[in-house]
N, C-alpha and C positions, 0 to 999 in steps of 0.2 A: 505496499499498502503504499500511496505518499506521504512526505512530511506534512502535506498536508492540502489539504481541499478548500478550497474557497465554496463555503456552500451556498446553494442558488447558485452557481454561478456557469460557465461554464469553457469561465480557462483552467486550466486545469497545472497545480507548481510543478514546477521536473523535479525529480529523486537527487539529491546529491549521492556521490558515493556510497557504496555501501557501510561502508568505513563507521564513514560520517554519519550513515544512519546511525549506525549499533552506537553512538556520543549522545544521540537521543534522544535514542527509545531503549535503553538502560535498565532491567530494574533491579530495582530494591527493595525492597519490606513488601513486597506489591504494590510498591506504584510503577507503570509504565509513567514514564516520561517522555513521553509523546505529546507536543501541544496541539491536539488532536481533541488531546481531553479535557481540555480547559474549557470553564461556563467565563460565562460575560458577563458580569457585575459593572457596580460602581461601587468606590469611595473618596472619601473629600481626601487632599493632601494632610500630610502628618502635623509639619513644618509650616510653621507660618511665615519662618523667616525664611526662605526661602521660593520663588517662584518658578511655573512650572509653566513653558510657553511651547504647545505643540503649532509650527513653523507649516510642517504640510504632510499629507496622508496621501501615498503612495496607493496607485489605480490600477490596477492591471487589468485595465480595459478600456486607457482610453491611448495605446501606442506605445504609453511612454514604458521606461523600466519600473522595475516594483520586486518587491518580499527582496529588500537586502539583511543580507546578513552579514556582509561586509567587514569578517570577521578579521578582528584585527582591533581597526579603529579606522573613523574620518582622518582626514590627511588636510590641513591646508597648504593652500598654493601663493604661490608666490603674490599675485593677488586676491586675498583675501575671503577667497570664497573657499567652498570647502568641493572635498571629487572623494569618491569612491565607486562602487558596484552594485548590481543588482544582479541579481541571480537569476531574474528570470522577466517579461516584458520585454518592450520594444518590437521593434518591427519585423524580425527572424524568431519573438519569443525564445531569446540564448544571452540575454538578458544584455545590460549596458551598463557602458562609463559614465557619473551622471555628475554637473557640478549643483552646487544647492549653495544660492549664498549663505550670509548669517540672519536674515534676514525671512529663510525661505524659497526665495526665486528657486524654479527646479530649471535643466535644463542639463536633455541626453546630447552627451557631447561622442560617444559612440556606441554600435549598434553591432554587436560580436552577432557575428555573421558561420561563425561553422569553421572556415577557414582560419580566421584570428582566432576563433577557439569561442566554448558553449561554455552558457550558466559558470560562473563567477560565483566562487563565494569568499573569496578574500577583497579586502582591500587593500591596498594601493598607496606604495611608497614613495617617499619627495625623496628626491636624490641631490648630493650639490651639482650634477650637472642641472638642475631643476628640469627635468623630466620627471613621468612618473613611470613607474615598473611593478610590475601586478601579472597576475597569475591566471586562467582556466582550465575547468578543470575538464572541463571536455572541448572537442572541438580538434587543428588543428592538423599538419599531414599525415599524421598516423591517427588519428581520432580521441588520445592517450592526454589533452591540454596543453597547452603553451606557457610563456614568458614571454612578457611583447614591455614595449616601452611605450610609455602612452604621453605626445606631446600636448599638447590645447591647442588648439581650440578642438582640433579633431582628427592628429594624425599620430595610426598606432603600427605599427613595427613588431610583427611575432619575429620573439630573436631566437627561441627556440622550437622545436614542437616535439614531443616527447612521443616518446616508442616502445614504450613497456622495458625496453632492458633498460634504460639511463629513466624511470622513473613513469610515474602518470601519474593524473588527476594530482598538482598542484592543491591543494584550498588554501596557502594563503603565499602573499608576497616575499617575495629576496627581501633583504634588510642589508642596510648601508654598512660594514664593517670600518675596521678603525682606521686599514689600508686602500680606503676610497671603492674597494671595490664590492659588489650586496652576493649574498648568500643566503638557500634556500636550502628549503627540502618536498620535497615531494609524497604525497600518500601513501606509495611503497617505504620508506623511511632515508632513499639516498637524497644523499645533499648535492645540490653542483654551488657555481659562482657565477657572476654574468663580471666579465671584463669591464671595465668605464677607463675609455669611452666609447672607443671601439662594441661595446657593447655582447661582445666574444662571450658563449657557453662555453664553459667547463662545466667537468663533471669531475664530483669529487672523492676519492677514492676513501673514506666509511663511509657509515650508513648510522642514523639517530636508531632508537633502540627500535621504534616501531614508530605508527605514524606521526606525521605530526600535526596539528591541526591550529598553530599558532603559532603568529610570524617569533624570530631570533627577537630577540633584548640585547644592543650592544649597552656592555657596563663600563664602570667608568676605570672597571682594571682595564680595556680595551678589548675582553672576551667576549662571546658571544651565547648566549644561558638561552635554554629552549625545556620545550616541558612534551611529552608524551602520556596520551591517555593510558596507554596498556604498554609491554614492555617492562623489562630490571628482572629481579627475583623472584615478585610474586605477580607478573603479568598486572597493576596495577598500577602502571605510570611510571616515567622517574623526572630529573631533572639532571639536566645533561650540559654541560659547557664544549665550547667550539672555536676552537683556537686559530685564527688564522696571519696567514697569508694557505699554509698549510690546508687546514680543515680537521684535523684533528678532535676528535669524539671521549671522551672522558662522564661517566654516570655520575653522576656528583652526588645522587639522593634515589633507594627504586621504593616509591610505596609500598607499606604492606599489607594493603584489601583491608588491615581489620582498626576501622575509625581513618582511618584517610585511604588516600589512592581518588587517581581520577580525573585528574590534571587536565584539562580542555585547550585551556588558556593561558600567555603567556604571562613568564614572572617579569615583572618592575623591579626599580629604585628607587629606595626613598630617600626620603633625607635625609635616614640615620646610617644611608649605609648598605642598611639588611636587604636582600629583595621578600621580593610579593607576589604573595598567589596566590588561587583561588582552584578550590579540587569542586567538581559540579556534583559529585550524588550521593558522593561516600562526607567522611567526619560522623561524628559518636552516632549523630538522628539520622545519618541517608539522606540527606537534604541539601551536600556542602558542604567546606572547611574555608576559611583562610589561615595560610601558613605563614610563616616569615623565617626566612632562612639567610645565614651567612653563604656569604660569596664556595666558602669553600664546603656547602653545600647540610649544614647543619640544620636545623628547625629545630627555634627557641621556642617558636609562643604561636600554638595555634586560635580561632575563632571556628568552634560553630554554630549555624544555624541550624533555629529551631525545628524538630517534626514536622511534618506533614499531615495534614486532616483531613476530610473528606475535598473533592477536587482541589486539592494537594493547599488546597486556607494553612499562613501558619502566622505567626505575627512578624518574621523578620525579612523574609521569600525565602530560594532557597534555590541549585543548579546555577549557580552564575559560571557561567559560561561565556559570559563576558569580560573575564580580569577586573586588573584594577588599576586606577588612574592617577597617580600625584600629581595634585593640585598647587595655587598660590599661597591656600591656604594653610598643607602643611600638612593634611586629611590624604586618605588614600580614600576615591570613589569608585562605586561598582557599583553593575544595572546586574540583579540577577531573572532566570529567566522563567520563573515560575513562585510560586509561592506571593504570602502579600493578602490583604485583607481580600479579592481578588479573587486569587491560586493565577494570577497572570503575568507577576512578577512584579521585584520593588527595582530601587535608588535608593545607594545608603551610601554611610561615607565610616572610614574606621581610621583610629592614628593610629599614631604608630608601633605604640602598645596595645593594641586590636582593641580599645573603645569603639564598639559601633552603635551606631545610629541608625535610621532607620530615618528616606522626608518623604518617597513617596509608595502610594500603594498603583498599578497601572488601574487603567480602569477600563480597558478594551477599546469600542465605540462607538462608547455618550463614558460621557463624562470628566472632570475635569484635569488626569490625569491619561490622555489620550496615548491609545499603543496597550501589546501586548507582546510578548517572546522576544526581550532581545538579548540577540548575537553578538552587537557588533561592541569593544570596548567605551566608553567617552573618550574624550576629546580633550582639551584647551583649548579655545581659540585665544589669539592672542588680545584679545576684546576684556575677555576673563571669562566668560561664560563658560559652564559644564555644557558640551552636544554630545547628542547621540543619535542611536537608531532603533527601530526596531523593525520587528519581522513578522509581524503581524499586527496586528487593529489599524485603531484610524477610523476616521469616517468608514474608509471604502472594506477594510480589516487587510490590507495590505500593503501595513505599515506606516511605520511614522516618522517625522525627522527631526525632532525637540533638544529645547536650551532648557538649563537651570541655572540661575545666578542666586548668588547669594552678593549683600557688600562685600564680605569679604574676603569677596572672589576679587583678585587684583589683577589690572593686565601685565602680562609677560611679553617677554622675544621668545624669539625661537629661532635657530641656526635652522636652517636647510641641509640637508645632511646631516655626518657623522658628527658627536660630538669631539672630537682628533678631529685638532689643524695644521697645518705649517706657518713659520714664519717664514711672512712674506706671501701670502698666499691672498687668495676673497677668503669669503664668508658668504655668504644671503640672510640674512637676518630679519625673519617676520617677523612686525608688529602693527601697533595701529600709528597714524598721524604722527609722520617717521620725519614727513617733509618741516616738520618744527624742530628735530632734530638738530640738538647747540652742540651733540658731546662723548661720542662712543667711545666709551674704554673697555680692555679687556683687564680684568683686574685695579691695576693700580694706573694700565701700562697706557696713555687717550692710544687711541687708534686713527689713521686714513679714514676716512670712509667718503660713499656719495649715494645720495639718494636716488632710485627710480620712481620711486610712490609713495603715496602715502602706507604702504603695506609692504616694502622691499629696500633692504639698502644694502650696499656692499661693502663691508668693513672690509683693511689687507692689518694681516694677523703681525700687530709691533712684534723684531725681534727679538726684545724683552719679556717678552708678554710669559707671564709663568698661569701652572692649571688655576682657573678662578671663575669664578662668572662675569658675561659680556653686560654692561650699565649699554645705556645711553639715557643723555638726559635735553633735557626739554626746552624751546624757548619761555614754560612758564616754573621752570625748575621742578618739575614733576622729574622722575627720574621713572625705569621699567627694566627689569635687567632676565636673564635668563633663566632656569628653572634651575637649574642644574647648570656642573663646573663645565669651562671646556679646558679637555686635554691638550699642552702642545707641544708635537711631533717631533722631533729633535732633527734640524736639519747643519748642514757645513754648507758653508758658501764657499769659505780660502782656507787657504794653511798657508801662515809667512813666517819662517821662509819652507819654501814648496822640496827641499831637498837639504842635511847634514849629516856628522858621523855624528855618532853617541855621546850622548850626553848635552845637545842643541837642543835647546828653549825654543816650543814652534808655538806660534799665536793658532788658537784652532776661531776663524770666525763664525757667524751663525747662527742660531739660537735655540730655544726650549733643550738648553743645560743647564736649567734647574735638577739638581738629584743625582746628575751624571755618576753613574757608579763605577767606570771603565773606559780607556782608551785605548785604543792597539793603534802599533805600526806595521804594518804587514801580519795581521793576523796575532800579533807577540805585545803583554800589556805593559802600560806606561808603570812602569811604579811609581812614577812623581811626578803629577799630574793637579793642576786647581781649578775652580770653577769662578772668574771672576767675575762675573756677571750673564744670566740669562746667556749672552749674543758671545759668551769668551771665554776660553779655553786655555791658559794656557799649560803646554806637558815635554817632555823632554823625554828623548828620544832611547827609548832602553837598550839597555847589553843585547844585542842576539836580533835584535830591528830588522826587519825585512824591508827592500824595496814593495811596494805596493800601500792601497787605501787603505788610510785613514778609518780608523771608527771609534763614536762615540753613544757610548751605553748609557742612556737612562729606565725611568722608570714606566716612559708611553714609549720604550723603545729604541733602534739604533739606527743611526745613518753614517753613510760611509762618503767620504772626502769626494769628490768629483774628477780628484786628482789625484796620482801616486805623490805618493812621497820618496824620492833618493835616496836610503842611504847610503853614505859614503863612503 
């Protein structure tokens, strides 16, 4: 049976891959977690300090895209609008790529046609090259799915068609790693990279423990983290780490299936440096769980949603397929696909200590909080509002686009692409009213910048920059900042002198040298070196040094000199 069929309509929603369907319909204590069984009731918002706005109701009967799974989250573009995918609808009923303004203006930008893909389940990734990247679970040259590049307003290029041997049915978009390339996984666990700027596809040698339903997450240590709903020692899911560029995978935690297991959402990093994630159908009450974890894979704290009653009614909500969002007020926000006063899901927040607060109960096709069964995570627009999608509900029962706001949510800046940047390189920064920006700084170091529009500016990373947040100062005196620190990659520009004998002092100029822990000459470690500034290291040519390139190793990576140092 399909995951959902709209009652009273001839429009039929296509099925996701079987393994995805299994996630939505896995049984726990006699409750089958399928969205077909939900009742459409109504309730009022629980927290008056928050406002909920239903900006757009999807409609499968109007020829536009509908039923937005959009696994991951909506993505803000450089124009200040949101971009995402619908699973079905459009001219060919194969789904669309759409754009939504913050106030709900909807436009389909691409109609999937089978050749370019069919029925995307995942959202989109905005990379540092200004393009969006995503996947479709079907279609392509072998009908096994595609990975594509989308350039607004309406240009799509298939970068790879999966053929089964290299993977199939990718459910989520690839994510940009600290090296600037994209990394992703398919429905059968194969992994791949997309090399930028060429868009070249390469399969990686290691597979994930099992099927991946959530995008990778780039953490502050430069590694990618992911989850699987199955696999691991008990076949109840894992959290794993991928190192780049080689794609080595290490399982950090195998869920036991006894009070935990079944993560289908990405992990994210909170303001305290810990990873936070959700499991959709386990926990003490088999209704889902939030977990807090170190980067080494140790779970330090959990929160269990309360048990479901008839028709999935409970207090907290449950089945958090959508994961969590660290927001500008210090809380992590999430959406439940089931539960709450109406059994249709809830919106909630938790502190870094996992203190839980429910914000709204979804009310289905009528009521104050239109929507039902969100599968996509929330995203914070740079204007401060939280935004999300529901797969069902709304006026047409085909899904909604909504916003949640409160005075505690402040405007933010967002970096387009990874948060690992090179000194001297350009970085696109998204925000609001950026034509009024008077100063941009990386930490305490001022940067040169040029404003492209109210929603985007380009800054040059200062060579003296160290890891820290980016701050924009406006002509009103107001300051907006990035949510998380930007990490400065090491780079070497010049060696002075470029030749010398053992014992010669050499000035290594570049950037990103803060915390440098090793300098080598032709592979031989220098025993004497000093980091004079983030852009200058003075090192003494060591005994045994060989003619070759000079390397500097920092906590953020390794840099090689563009020229060889000649040992005389």
